[in-house]
C-alpha positions as CSV (number, residue, x, y, z in Angstrom):
1,M,-67.6,168.6,-48.2
2,I,-67.1,165.7,-50.2
3,K,-65.1,163.7,-48.2
4,Q,-68.2,163.4,-45.5
5,I,-70.6,161.8,-48.3
6,P,-69.1,158.4,-47.6
7,N,-69.6,158.9,-43.7
8,C,-73.1,160.2,-44.6
9,L,-74.2,156.9,-46.6
10,T,-72.8,154.9,-43.9
11,M,-75.1,156.9,-41.4
12,F,-78.2,156.7,-43.7
13,R,-77.8,152.7,-43.8
14,I,-77.6,152.8,-39.8
15,V,-80.8,154.8,-39.9
16,S,-82.5,152.9,-42.5
17,V,-82.2,149.7,-40.5
18,V,-84.8,151.5,-38.1
19,A,-87.2,152.3,-41.1
20,V,-87.1,149.3,-42.4
21,Y,-87.9,147.6,-39.0
22,L,-90.9,150.5,-38.6
23,S,-92.4,150.4,-42.3
24,F,-92.4,146.0,-41.9
25,Y,-94.8,146.1,-39.5
26,V,-97.0,148.6,-41.1
27,A,-99.9,146.8,-42.7
28,A,-99.0,144.7,-45.9
29,P,-99.1,144.9,-48.6
30,F,-97.9,149.0,-48.4
31,G,-95.6,148.1,-45.3
32,H,-93.7,145.1,-46.9
33,W,-92.9,147.2,-49.9
34,M,-92.1,150.2,-48.2
35,A,-89.6,148.0,-46.3
36,V,-88.5,146.4,-49.4
37,V,-87.6,150.3,-50.8
38,V,-85.7,151.4,-47.8
39,F,-83.8,148.1,-47.8
40,A,-83.0,148.6,-51.1
41,L,-81.6,151.9,-50.6
42,G,-79.8,151.1,-47.7
43,A,-78.4,148.1,-49.4
44,I,-77.3,150.3,-52.4
45,T,-75.4,152.8,-49.8
46,D,-73.0,149.9,-48.8
47,F,-71.7,149.9,-52.2
48,F,-71.7,153.2,-52.6
49,D,-70.0,154.5,-49.3
50,G,-67.0,152.3,-49.9
51,Y,-66.6,153.2,-53.5
52,L,-66.8,157.0,-52.9
53,A,-64.5,156.7,-49.7
54,R,-61.8,155.2,-51.7
55,K,-62.3,157.3,-55.1
56,F,-62.2,160.7,-53.1
57,D,-59.3,159.5,-50.8
58,A,-62.0,160.0,-47.9
59,L,-61.7,156.8,-45.9
60,S,-61.9,157.6,-42.1
61,D,-62.0,155.9,-38.6
62,F,-65.7,156.5,-38.5
63,G,-66.3,154.7,-41.7
64,R,-64.0,151.9,-40.7
65,M,-65.7,151.4,-37.4
66,F,-69.5,152.3,-38.5
67,D,-69.4,150.5,-42.0
68,P,-69.2,146.9,-40.6
69,I,-71.9,147.8,-37.9
70,A,-74.5,149.0,-40.5
71,D,-73.9,146.4,-42.2
72,K,-74.5,143.8,-39.1
73,L,-77.4,145.8,-38.1
74,M,-79.0,145.6,-41.4
75,V,-78.5,141.9,-41.8
76,L,-79.2,140.6,-38.3
77,I,-82.3,143.0,-37.3
78,C,-83.8,141.9,-41.2
79,L,-83.1,137.9,-40.1
80,V,-84.6,138.3,-36.6
81,M,-88.0,140.1,-37.8
82,L,-88.2,137.5,-40.6
83,I,-87.9,134.7,-38.1
84,S,-90.4,136.5,-36.0
85,A,-92.8,137.1,-38.6
86,D,-92.5,133.1,-39.9
87,V,-91.3,134.2,-43.1
88,I,-88.4,132.3,-42.6
89,T,-89.5,129.3,-40.9
90,L,-88.5,126.3,-39.0
91,A,-86.9,124.5,-42.0
92,H,-85.1,127.6,-43.2
93,L,-84.0,128.9,-39.6
94,P,-80.7,126.8,-39.6
95,A,-79.5,129.1,-42.6
96,A,-80.4,132.4,-40.5
97,L,-78.7,130.9,-37.8
98,I,-75.7,130.1,-39.4
99,I,-75.6,133.8,-40.5
100,I,-76.2,135.2,-37.5
101,A,-73.6,133.3,-35.6
102,R,-70.7,133.9,-38.2
103,E,-71.8,137.4,-38.3
104,I,-71.3,137.7,-34.3
105,L,-68.1,135.6,-34.2
106,V,-66.3,137.1,-37.2
107,S,-67.0,140.4,-35.7
108,G,-65.5,139.5,-32.2
109,L,-62.5,137.6,-34.3
110,R,-62.1,141.2,-36.1
111,E,-62.1,143.0,-32.6
112,F,-59.9,140.7,-30.8
113,L,-57.2,141.2,-33.6
114,N,-57.9,144.9,-33.7
115,G,-56.5,145.1,-30.2
116,R,-53.1,143.2,-31.7
117,E,-53.1,146.0,-34.3
118,V,-53.9,143.2,-36.9
119,T,-56.8,144.2,-39.6
120,L,-58.5,141.0,-41.9
121,P,-58.8,142.5,-45.2
122,V,-62.4,141.7,-46.4
123,S,-62.3,139.1,-49.2
124,T,-63.8,139.0,-52.5
125,L,-66.2,135.9,-51.5
126,A,-67.2,137.7,-48.7
127,K,-68.2,140.6,-50.8
128,Y,-70.2,138.0,-52.9
129,K,-71.8,136.8,-49.6
130,T,-72.9,140.2,-48.4
131,S,-74.6,141.0,-52.1
132,L,-76.3,137.4,-52.0
133,Q,-77.6,138.1,-48.4
134,M,-79.1,141.5,-49.1
135,I,-80.9,139.8,-52.4
136,A,-82.0,137.1,-50.4
137,L,-83.6,139.5,-47.5
138,G,-85.1,141.9,-50.0
139,C,-87.0,139.0,-51.5
140,L,-88.1,137.8,-48.3
141,L,-88.9,141.5,-47.1
142,A,-91.5,141.6,-49.7
143,G,-92.8,138.5,-48.2
144,P,-96.3,137.0,-49.4
145,T,-97.5,140.3,-50.9
146,G,-94.1,139.9,-53.4
147,D,-95.1,136.2,-54.1
148,A,-98.3,137.2,-55.1
149,L,-97.1,139.9,-57.6
150,L,-93.9,138.0,-58.7
151,P,-94.6,134.3,-58.1
152,G,-91.9,132.1,-56.5
153,L,-89.9,135.3,-55.1
154,L,-90.2,133.8,-51.8
155,T,-88.7,130.5,-52.8
156,L,-85.9,132.4,-54.5
157,G,-85.3,134.5,-51.2
158,L,-85.1,130.9,-49.2
159,A,-82.8,129.5,-51.7
160,L,-80.6,132.6,-51.9
161,L,-80.6,132.4,-48.1
162,W,-79.1,129.0,-48.1
163,L,-76.9,129.7,-50.8
164,S,-75.5,132.7,-48.7
165,A,-75.1,130.7,-45.4
166,L,-73.0,128.1,-47.4
167,L,-71.0,131.1,-48.5
168,T,-71.1,132.4,-44.8
169,V,-69.5,129.4,-43.8
170,I,-66.8,129.0,-46.1
171,T,-66.1,133.0,-45.3
172,G,-66.0,132.2,-41.5
173,Y,-63.9,129.7,-42.0
174,D,-61.4,131.6,-44.1
175,Y,-61.6,134.6,-41.7
176,L,-61.1,132.2,-38.3
177,R,-58.5,130.5,-40.0
178,A,-56.7,133.8,-41.0
179,G,-57.2,135.0,-37.6
180,L,-55.8,131.9,-35.6
181,R,-52.4,132.2,-37.8
182,H,-52.3,135.7,-36.0
183,V,-53.1,134.5,-32.6
184,Q,-50.6,131.7,-32.8
185,S,-47.8,133.8,-34.0
């Protein structure tokens, strides 16, 4: 029973993406705060599912497959949502597009290498990147409502978005370089 907890957390994260999306479009300020809370719960499960899977020796094919999918869904859907709501404006669109492109490219690279029975371990810097993205997205999901309560929250979210875009480029390059070594050999 306890070995199923990590997989349940991963599934919760996938379902929470839908809940964040629906909450965000409920009238502000309630909808934005609800989206932030659900997003935060989903982001926290990203840490705990992996931690518990390792602690209880409950690593599974399900988790290996769906954990990265849950991460990508959360980040990509939130970015598209924030772009469409003009929270991420044209000036900050390049940062969001860098993140979106990297997530798609690295996912494709991992899938390709998986067919060759090669895995790319997640780097420590990539874990920091994911954490930074989650914090940035949480700040941005609060939107103008959050900025009214905590002045500067949107600015912080946008600055962290750019910083995570920089880490995205660095980690994307690292994965691409490592992946190409396997393709050439």
